[in-house]
N, CA, C and O of each residue as an XYZ file, in Angstrom:
332
protein
N      15.352     18.821     -9.774
C      14.152     19.484    -10.271
C      12.906     19.010     -9.532
O      11.981     19.790     -9.302
N      12.883     17.736     -9.162
C      11.683     17.196     -8.527
C      11.479     17.742     -7.121
O      10.360     18.086     -6.743
N      12.559     17.824     -6.347
C      12.416     18.249     -4.953
C      11.898     19.672     -4.806
O      11.022     19.899     -3.970
N      12.392     20.651     -5.577
C      11.794     21.995     -5.450
C      10.313     22.004     -5.841
O       9.525     22.751     -5.262
N       9.932     21.177     -6.819
C       8.521     21.124     -7.209
C       7.661     20.558     -6.086
O       6.556     21.041     -5.840
N       8.171     19.529     -5.402
C       7.396     18.965     -4.293
C       7.299     19.949     -3.145
O       6.264     20.052     -2.486
N       8.370     20.662     -2.912
C       8.336     21.656     -1.842
C       7.306     22.742     -2.167
O       6.572     23.184     -1.283
N       7.251     23.164     -3.403
C       6.243     24.152     -3.793
C       4.834     23.586     -3.651
O       3.917     24.305     -3.254
N       4.656     22.317     -3.968
C       3.353     21.678     -3.794
C       2.961     21.662     -2.316
O       1.810     21.942     -1.981
N       3.897     21.341     -1.436
C       3.620     21.335      0.001
C       3.226     22.721      0.485
O       2.259     22.874      1.232
N       3.980     23.735      0.058
C       3.648     25.111      0.450
C       2.263     25.501     -0.050
O       1.498     26.153      0.660
N       1.946     25.097     -1.277
C       0.632     25.394     -1.838
C      -0.472     24.748     -1.012
O      -1.477     25.392     -0.714
N      -0.298     23.480     -0.639
C      -1.330     22.779      0.133
C      -1.529     23.412      1.508
O      -2.662     23.556      1.967
N      -0.440     23.787      2.162
C      -0.558     24.417      3.481
C      -1.243     25.773      3.352
O      -2.129     26.097      4.142
N      -0.839     26.566      2.364
C      -1.466     27.876      2.170
C      -2.927     27.744      1.773
O      -3.751     28.565      2.174
N      -3.258     26.733      0.998
C      -4.647     26.493      0.629
C      -5.483     26.160      1.864
O      -6.602     26.649      2.012
N      -4.937     25.329      2.746
C      -5.694     24.994      3.954
C      -5.873     26.219      4.851
O      -6.917     26.376      5.484
N      -4.859     27.086      4.908
C      -5.005     28.324      5.681
C      -6.115     29.186      5.087
O      -6.922     29.758      5.820
N      -6.155     29.278      3.756
C      -7.191     30.070      3.093
C      -8.583     29.519      3.367
O      -9.523     30.281      3.593
N      -8.716     28.201      3.348
C     -10.016     27.580      3.622
C     -10.449     27.876      5.052
O     -11.614     28.191      5.292
N      -9.535     27.780      5.991
C      -9.869     28.072      7.393
C     -10.283     29.535      7.552
O     -11.247     29.837      8.255
N      -9.557     30.437      6.899
C      -9.917     31.859      6.983
C     -11.273     32.114      6.336
O     -12.050     32.925      6.840
N     -11.571     31.436      5.231
C     -12.862     31.584      4.580
C     -13.982     31.095      5.490
O     -15.028     31.738      5.587
N     -13.773     29.972      6.150
C     -14.784     29.458      7.074
C     -15.010     30.427      8.238
O     -16.144     30.632      8.672
N     -13.925     31.018      8.735
C     -14.075     31.987      9.818
C     -14.811     33.230      9.339
O     -15.628     33.791     10.069
N     -14.527     33.660      8.120
C     -15.198     34.836      7.566
C     -16.697     34.576      7.398
O     -17.514     35.474      7.603
N     -17.048     33.362      7.032
C     -18.459     33.001      6.864
C     -19.103     32.655      8.207
O     -20.271     32.274      8.271
N     -18.317     32.795      9.280
C     -18.758     32.516     10.646
C     -19.221     31.069     10.812
O     -20.201     30.782     11.500
N     -18.492     30.178     10.164
C     -18.731     28.746     10.342
C     -17.629     28.239     11.264
O     -16.446     28.311     10.932
N     -18.018     27.740     12.396
C     -17.054     27.294     13.386
C     -16.783     25.796     13.268
O     -16.764     25.084     14.272
N     -16.575     25.322     12.043
C     -16.362     23.896     11.822
C     -15.071     23.417     12.479
O     -15.016     22.304     13.001
N     -14.039     24.247     12.457
C     -12.750     23.857     13.032
C     -12.377     24.759     14.200
O     -11.202     25.058     14.411
N     -13.354     25.181     14.939
C     -13.154     26.175     15.987
C     -11.940     25.863     16.868
O     -10.990     26.644     16.905
N     -11.964     24.745     17.567
C     -10.854     24.388     18.450
C      -9.903     23.390     17.806
O      -8.981     22.911     18.466
N     -10.104     23.066     16.536
C      -9.315     22.024     15.883
C      -8.636     22.525     14.611
O      -8.526     21.786     13.633
N      -8.187     23.760     14.623
C      -7.546     24.304     13.430
C      -6.207     23.627     13.133
O      -5.685     23.763     12.027
N      -5.652     22.912     14.090
C      -4.391     22.217     13.875
C      -4.572     20.928     13.077
O      -3.590     20.383     12.573
N      -5.804     20.427     12.949
C      -6.022     19.143     12.279
C      -5.591     19.110     10.814
O      -4.921     18.155     10.419
N      -5.936     20.097      9.986
C      -5.463     20.033      8.592
C      -3.935     20.004      8.497
O      -3.379     19.314      7.643
N      -3.268     20.742      9.362
C      -1.816     20.766      9.342
C      -1.239     19.435      9.834
O      -0.205     18.987      9.339
N      -1.896     18.812     10.798
C      -1.451     17.509     11.274
C      -1.593     16.452     10.193
O      -0.724     15.595     10.034
N      -2.684     16.515      9.454
C      -2.903     15.560      8.357
C      -1.848     15.763      7.274
O      -1.266     14.792      6.790
N      -1.594     17.021      6.887
C      -0.570     17.291      5.889
C       0.810     16.857      6.376
O       1.598     16.314      5.602
N       1.104     17.092      7.638
C       2.380     16.673      8.197
C       2.532     15.159      8.126
O       3.610     14.667      7.792
N       1.484     14.418      8.430
C       1.534     12.959      8.358
C       1.786     12.493      6.922
O       2.576     11.578      6.691
N       1.115     13.126      5.966
C       1.313     12.768      4.561
C       2.753     13.053      4.139
O       3.377     12.222      3.478
N       3.287     14.216      4.512
C       4.651     14.575      4.145
C       5.655     13.638      4.800
O       6.655     13.269      4.184
N       5.396     13.251      6.042
C       6.298     12.350      6.749
C       6.324     10.978      6.079
O       7.394     10.397      5.895
N       5.160     10.464      5.716
C       5.092      9.162      5.045
C       5.821      9.210      3.707
O       6.549      8.280      3.360
N       5.625     10.297      2.954
C       6.326     10.439      1.677
C       7.835     10.429      1.886
O       8.556      9.731      1.173
N       8.313     11.193      2.851
C       9.746     11.260      3.119
C      10.279      9.906      3.558
O      11.355      9.500      3.119
N       9.558      9.205      4.407
C       9.991      7.902      4.909
C      10.073      6.877      3.778
O      10.991      6.057      3.742
N       9.114      6.928      2.859
C       9.060      5.936      1.785
C       9.988      6.252      0.619
O      10.544      5.332      0.019
N      10.171      7.523      0.284
C      10.830      7.872     -0.971
C      12.235      8.454     -0.857
O      12.983      8.429     -1.834
N      12.610      8.970      0.296
C      13.935      9.571      0.440
C      14.892      8.518      0.984
O      14.634      7.932      2.036
N      16.002      8.270      0.274
C      16.917      7.208      0.725
C      17.654      7.575      2.007
O      17.908      8.750      2.274
N      17.990      6.567      2.791
C      18.733      6.758      4.031
C      20.184      7.080      3.696
O      20.793      6.400      2.870
N      20.739      8.100      4.321
C      22.116      8.508      4.036
C      22.997      8.468      5.282
O      24.142      8.916      5.237
N      22.489      7.944      6.376
C      23.265      7.908      7.609
C      24.443      6.944      7.460
O      24.291      5.840      6.937
N      25.612      7.373      7.925
C      26.847      6.584      7.894
C      27.253      6.160      6.486
O      27.869      5.107      6.318
N      26.923      6.954      5.474
C      27.327      6.663      4.103
C      28.229      7.778      3.611
O      28.076      8.942      3.980
N      29.166      7.392      2.774
C      30.057      8.401      2.202
C      29.325      9.149      1.102
O      28.256      8.745      0.645
N      29.934     10.252      0.693
C      29.342     11.058     -0.365
C      29.221     10.256     -1.657
O      28.242     10.392     -2.390
N      30.215      9.425     -1.931
C      30.194      8.603     -3.146
C      29.055      7.586     -3.107
O      28.412      7.333     -4.126
N      28.805      7.006     -1.938
C      27.694      6.043     -1.808
C      26.347      6.740     -2.007
O      25.429      6.166     -2.593
N      26.235      7.957     -1.525
C      24.991      8.717     -1.695
C      24.774      9.045     -3.165
O      23.656      8.941     -3.670
N      25.844      9.442     -3.853
C      25.731      9.705     -5.287
C      25.303      8.440     -6.027
O      24.470      8.500     -6.931
N      25.871      7.295     -5.646
C      25.499      6.028     -6.281
C      24.020      5.712     -6.033
O      23.344      5.195     -6.923
N      23.513      6.018     -4.838
C      22.089      5.802     -4.556
C      21.208      6.621     -5.494
O      20.221      6.117     -6.030
N      21.569      7.876     -5.685
C      20.773      8.733     -6.554
C      20.887      8.320     -8.020
O      19.929      8.462     -8.780
N      22.054      7.808     -8.421
C      22.202      7.352     -9.810
C      21.363      6.112    -10.067
O      20.832      5.945    -11.165
N      21.234      5.238     -9.074
C      20.423      4.023     -9.218
C      18.942      4.353     -9.251
O      18.164      3.627     -9.871
N      18.544      5.408     -8.612
C      17.139      5.724     -8.472
C      16.578      5.134     -7.195
O      15.585      5.638     -6.670
N      17.191      4.077     -6.683
C      16.848      3.454     -5.396
C      15.372      3.104     -5.272
O      14.804      3.186     -4.183
N      14.745      2.713     -6.382
C      13.363      2.275     -6.325
C      12.348      3.378     -6.192
O      11.151      3.105     -6.097
N      12.796      4.624     -6.182
C      11.840      5.719     -6.041
C      11.353      6.168     -7.407
O      11.907      5.756     -8.426
N      10.350      6.986     -7.441
C       9.771      7.396     -8.711
C      10.479      8.598     -9.313
O      10.090      9.064    -10.384
N      11.490      9.103     -8.661
C      12.251     10.194     -9.237
C      13.723      9.798     -9.304
O      14.202      9.019     -8.480
N      14.418     10.325    -10.265
C      15.849     10.062    -10.415
C      16.586     11.380    -10.563
O      16.008     12.395    -10.953
N      17.853     11.349    -10.250
C      18.692     12.529    -10.338
C      19.809     12.272    -11.332
O      20.279     11.143    -11.471
N      20.225     13.304    -12.010
C      21.386     13.211    -12.883
C      22.474     14.053    -12.261
O      22.378     15.280    -12.216
N      23.525     13.382    -11.776
C      24.636     14.078    -11.143
C      25.847     13.886    -12.049
O      26.250     12.763    -12.351
N      26.408     15.000    -12.470
C      27.566     14.918    -13.372
C      28.817     15.364    -12.667
O      29.894     15.364    -13.263
């Protein structure tokens, strides 16, 4: 349940930044004229840090070990119930 909500939050933030940029262009404010990629770069950095800190590493682990990680919560602020 948590992951789809975060994904929707990310989509909302990206779409909001697009709307702000379009509004600035409509008002003929060239605040981000050649730097329209900056809001997306900032959001990408935030998303990357979140993923690095909160998503457990699953490389070279069996499916059972991954399930055990999610059952423990692995120190993250979200937990999963796998039955």
